[in-house]
N, C-alpha and C positions, 0 to 999 in steps of 0.2 A: 233371307240373303236378297230377294228381290232381284234387282239389275244384274248383280254379279253372277246369278246362276243363268241369265239369259245371255251372257256375253259369247259371242260366237268361239267355239274352241280352237282359235289360232293362236299360236305361240306369240307372234310379235303385238298381237292386240291385247292379249293376256298380260303380258309385261308389261305394256303401259297401263293397263287396268288395276294392276298389282301396284306400280307406284303411286297412282292417284291414289289407291288405297290407303296405303302407307302414310303417305302425306296428310291425309285427312281422317286417320283412324280416331283421333284423339280430339278433332275441331268440337265436336257436339259437347264435349266435357270441359271445354276452356273456356265457356260461357261464365260470367260472374255468378256465384251461387245464388244470389238474389234473382238475377234473370231467369234462372232455370226453375226456382221455386215458382216465380209468376207464370211461365209457361205451363209447369203442372198444373196450376190453379185452373186455366183455360180448359187444358185437356180433361180435368176431373169434373169440370161442369157439363162437358159434352157427355162423357160416361153416365153422369147422375140424370140428365135428359133421357138417355136410353133406358136407365134402370129404373126410372120412376114408376111405371106402371106394372112392372114385372112383379112376380110373386117373390122373388129373392129381394128385390128394392124395397116392397113393402114391408117385408119381415126386419128388414135392416131399419127402416125409417127414411129412407132417400126419396126426395122430391127436388125437382129442378131447383130449387132454392135451398136446400138443405147444405149446411157448412160442415166440414169433415168434423170439426172440433166437438160439434154437436151430438154426433153418432156415436154409437156404443161400439166397444173392442168385441170382435166375434172370434168365433173359433170354429171347429171343422163340424161340430154338432149342428150350427145354426144351416150349413150348407148341405149337411148329408143328405138329407131326405129329397132335395133336389137334384143331387148328383146321381143318386142310386135309382131315381125314378123320374127321368128328366120328361118334362113337359113343355110345349112350346111357349106357354105363358110365363114360364118361370126366369126366362133367359134374355139377355138383350138381342141375340141373334137366333137365326133359326137353327133347330138342334142340330141338322146335318154340319153346321159349319163348326161343330165341337169336335174334339178327340179325348176319348175317355184315357185318363193316364193314371197309373196306380201307383202309390207310396206306400211304406212300411208304416202299420199302425201299432199303438201300444197294444200290449197283452196278445200279440199274434193276430189282431183284428186288420184284416186288409182295409184300406182307405182309398176309395176313387174320387177324380176330380175330373170336372167337365171344362176343357180348358179350349178357348176358340183357337182356330186353325191359325187365324190371322196373328194371335200372341205368337204362337210356335214360329210362325215363319219371320215374325220380326225379331226373334231371339238371335237369328243370324246376325243382325246388325250388331248386337252387343257380342255376341261370339267373336264375330270378324275381329272387332278391337281386341278383344280378348286374346285372339292368336297372336295380332301384331304386337301386344305386349308381352307375351309369352316369349316371343322371338328377339325382343329388344333386350341388348346387353347393358344398356346405361350410356350408350355412346350413339348406336345406329340400331336398325333395325335388320336382322340378318335373315329374313324371310325372303325366298325366292321362289319364281316360279318353278314348279316342278317337286319342290321338298317334300319328302315323306313325313306326315304328320299322324303320329300314333295316337289312337284314341281309344281309351279301354273304359267303357261305361257299360252300365247294364243296357240290356237291348229293350224294345216294347215289350210290355206296355208301361216301361217306367218313362222319366221326362228325357232322360238323355238318347235312348234308343229312339224314343218320339220324333226328337227333333232332327237326328240325324235321317231318319226313315223319311220325314216330309220334304226334305232337300234332296232326297235320292241318295244321300251320302256322298255327293260329288260338288266339286267345286272348280272353278276355272284357274284357279291360284296356287292350289298345293293339292297333294295326293292324300286322301284320308285313307289310313290304314289302320289294322286289317279289315276285311269284311265285318261290319257292324254286329250281324247276325251271330257270330261266331261266340261260343260260351267264353267265360272269363279265362278258363285253362288254357283253351286255345289261342286266345288274344297274347297272354303271360307267354305261351311256347314262341309264338310268332316273335315277340320282342326279342326273346333269346336268340331265337335262330337268325333274326335278320337285322340285329342292333347297328350293324355297319352301315346300313342303308337308312336307318330311321334318323331323321333331322331334327325332329322336335316330338314332344309327348305330353299327353294329358292321362294321368293315372293315379292309382292308390300309392301314397309312400309306402304302405304295407307291402304292396306287392314288391316293390323296388328291395326292400330291406329282407323280406321272408323268401323271395323265390328268384328275382333277377340277380341280384348283386353277386349271392353265392353261386348261381349258374355260371355267369359271364367271368368272374373271380380276376377282372383288371379293369382299369379306367377306360370309359368310352368318352366321346367327344359329341354332345348333343348342342344343337344352337338355341334350343328352348325346352324348359320344362315347367309343368304346372302339377301338383298335387291336388287330389281331392279330399284328402284326411289331415286337415292342418295340424290337430294336435300331435299326430304321428309324427309329421314332417318336423315339427319344433322339436322333438327329442333328437332325430336323426340328421337333421339339416347338414352338418358337417360331413357326415359319412355319405349322404345323397350328392351334396357339392362335389366332393372328392371323385365319386363315381361318374357321375353325370358331365361335370367338366363346365357346369353351368349354375348359377343359384336358384334353387326351386321357387315357384312363383305359385300364388293361389287366389282363385276368386271366390264367388259365393253364389250359389245357386239351389234351389229346392224344388220340390214339385209344385209347390205353392206359388213361389215367387218366380219359377224359372231361372233362367240365367241372367240374374240383374245386375251384376257387378263385374267389374274389370280389375285385372291384377295391376297392382302398384309397381312400378319399376324401380322407384326409389327406397321404398320399403319392402323388402324380401317378406313373401307370405301374407303381406297386407293387400288391401283392395278397396274400391271406392264404387259406389252405388251409381248406376246409369240412371237418371234422371227421367229418361224417357220410358222405362219399363214401369216405375211405381214411385210412390210416395213412401218413404222412408222415416218414420217417428219412433220415439225411443223412450222406453221408461228406465230410469236408473235403478241399477239392480239393489246399490246399497240402501235406498230408501223408497222400494218398489209400492207405489199408490197409482191407481187409475188416473186421479187427476193431475198426475206429474208427468204426463205424456208431454214430450217435449221434441221442437223440430230438428232437423238435421244441421241447422245451422246454429243450434244453442250447445251441442255436445262439447264434453270438455275433455282434452287429451288425458289419457291415463284413466279416466271411468271406463266401467262396464256398463252395458245398455242391454235389455231386451228389445229384439225389433218387434214393431208393431206395422205390418206392411200394408198399403191400398194399393193393389194393381190398377194401373190405368188403362188395362186390355183386357180384364176379364171381371168378373163379379165380386171377386174377393176386396172386401172392404175393412179398414182397420183390423187386420188378421193378426191374431197373437201366433206369431210364429213359433214362440218357446225357444228361439235360438237367441243368445246372448252373444255380444260382441265387445271386444275393448276398443276404444278410439286411441290409436298410435300415433296420429299426426294430423297436422291440418294442411292438408293438401300435397301435392306430387311435384317437386321441382323439376324434375326430368321431363316430366309429360306437361308443364306447365298448367296444372291444373289446381283450384282451391278448395274443391270438396273434400270433406275429411276422410282419413284413411282408417280403416278398420281392419281388425284381424278376430277371425272367429274364436270365442271363447269357450262355450259348452252350450249342451242343452239344459233348459232350466227346468222341465218336468222332471219328476222323481221316477226316472227309469234309467236303466242301463240300456245304451246303446252301442251296438257293435258293428262296427266297419260301416255305419249308416245304413245297414241292412233291417236290421231289427232292433225293437226296443222293448225290454222286459221289465215289467212292473213287480212291485213287491207283491201284489195280488197274485200275479201268475206265479211266481216262485211258491206261494204257499199254496196254490193249488196243485203243481207239481209235485211238492214234498207230500201232500196229502195222497194224491193218487199213486206216488212212488212208495207210499208208506215209510218215510223217512222220519225217524224218532227223534226229533231236534229239541233241544232246550231254548235256542235262538241262534241267529245267524246275521251277519251281514254281508252284501255282495257289492261289488265295485269293478270298474274296468281296469285289467293290468295289460301291458304291452311286453310281448315276448319276440325279438327278432320281427318287429313290424306290425305282428298280428294282435288284434285285440282278443282278449279272452274274459269271459264271465268268471271272475274268481269268488268263489264262494267260501267265507270263513264261518264254520258252523260247529257249535257245541251239541254232542250228542246225548241222547240217553241210553241207546244200546251199544253194540261192539262193531259196527260195520266199518269198513275201512274207505279211506279217501278215494281209491281207485274204483272201489266197487260203487260207491254214490257217484262219483263223476261219471261211469257208464251209465247207471240207472237215470240220473238227471237230464244227461243227455239226449238218451232213448225217448225219454217223455216229452221233451221240448220239441224234439225232431217230428214227433208223432202230432202232436197237439198245436204247434205252433208254426203256420205257414211260413212266415217271414224268417224265422230261425232255420227252416228247413232249406229255404231259398239260400240263405248264408252259407249253410255247410255244403250244399251242392254246388255253389257258385265257387268256394274258395278251397273246397275239398279238406277242411282240417276240423278236429272237434273243439269247438270253442268254449269248453267248460273247464274249470280247474277247480278241485274242491280242497279245502284246507282243514282238517278236523284240530279244533283247538281244546287245550285240556279242560277236564271237568271243573266248573267254578270260573271260568275266564270272564262269561259275561256279568255274574252275579259280583264279583270283585270291581269289574270296570263300573256297574252302576252305583255301586255303594261308594267307590272313590269319587265319581261324577257327582254325586251327593242331588240327585234329581229328586223332585218332588213325586213326579209321577215315573216309575221305573219303565222307561221306553228304549228300546234301542234303534238308532237309524240303521233301517235294514237295507238301504239302498243308497249308495254314495255318501258314506259315513265322511264328514270333515276329516281331512288327513289327520289335525291333531288329535282329536278322539281317537281314530283308527291306530295310531301310535301308542296311543295310553291301551286301548284294548290288547294288543299285542305283548304290551309289557305286563300283562296281568299274569 
């Protein structure tokens, strides 16, 4: 947040500063795309100079003359030893200048990142532009000094709470509410109890659909709204708009990338990347090959891409995010930018992601079934949404006589015991995110026979919708 946090807390000065902020919020993104890419190249050279003699830099193959296109695509496994056992020789800056931030891992394994504090401070630049975009109704920015801006993100050590805590959770322009150290449930209840005093909000669409809308039971009037779970927001967009009195927007961020994108105003639930945060490269999903990595100025509207991200402020370089996006437009005419607009599409890895809190793999499910002595022939698992909440829906064929209700409880207890992120999800949201459906005997055999596969194997995680319909029709 920088200068903004140091402004004297005097209302007249703050009002003037807010006007300047609103006038300048999108100036950095109104550069011609070619010029933005050139500036990124210069910053990248400085990053490579800093990393040249570090252990992480050597592991990736970075030197002061390195070119981004010549470096390999990396993943968490490359950085994990350095993040879990940090040493001064591994990083660009002294270890004391980093913050440890946690994210959810596959199969219940926690993942920790070392993120420079200067990067977290700079995320406020993107964050403030994002707030202005959230309050933009297409004609004007409705953000005023004293507005109450509700934010419901997980506390430290997750990235959202880490960013808020570093800034002290305070701004001179608006009031961040509620206290960011409150639990998820307490924050939801705060919204229900104080919605008439809330002017803008950032929260999960699932929170609105499953808890807030049923509790308030009448339309309210927000000046701005952003949601964190775009797929659910897409499903319930009309209902959310009628309730909130404003069209929901969405940005993009992750533990790896930080808040690296700003909501589009012209294209609801779309966003554009902040070129100051990092370099976005893309792999076309339809023809995924490492050699087909393309630049942001080469994307095509309507195509789906996996994001490979090079952070300009941390060690992560050509990092495979395993997130995919659809390019929905070239530019935002309201904001006067030409950068491509994207919308979140899906995770690319073969796991079930629930509320962005936990990812459950086929391997983990097999372990759960074995430990819980579930006598199955085969199964497939997918995400299903009910009143805005995501559920792990398991369609299973059994060899025994156990009921769906019994299996549901057993699987839930086993996941809760063994998977730390699943346990965090349950404790955070206060619901049982497992639904079991027992299919008739012979279902999977008939499905494979009809499919005519050479090697009879069921897609046990995220089965294609067309194949899933065929399975249910057996």
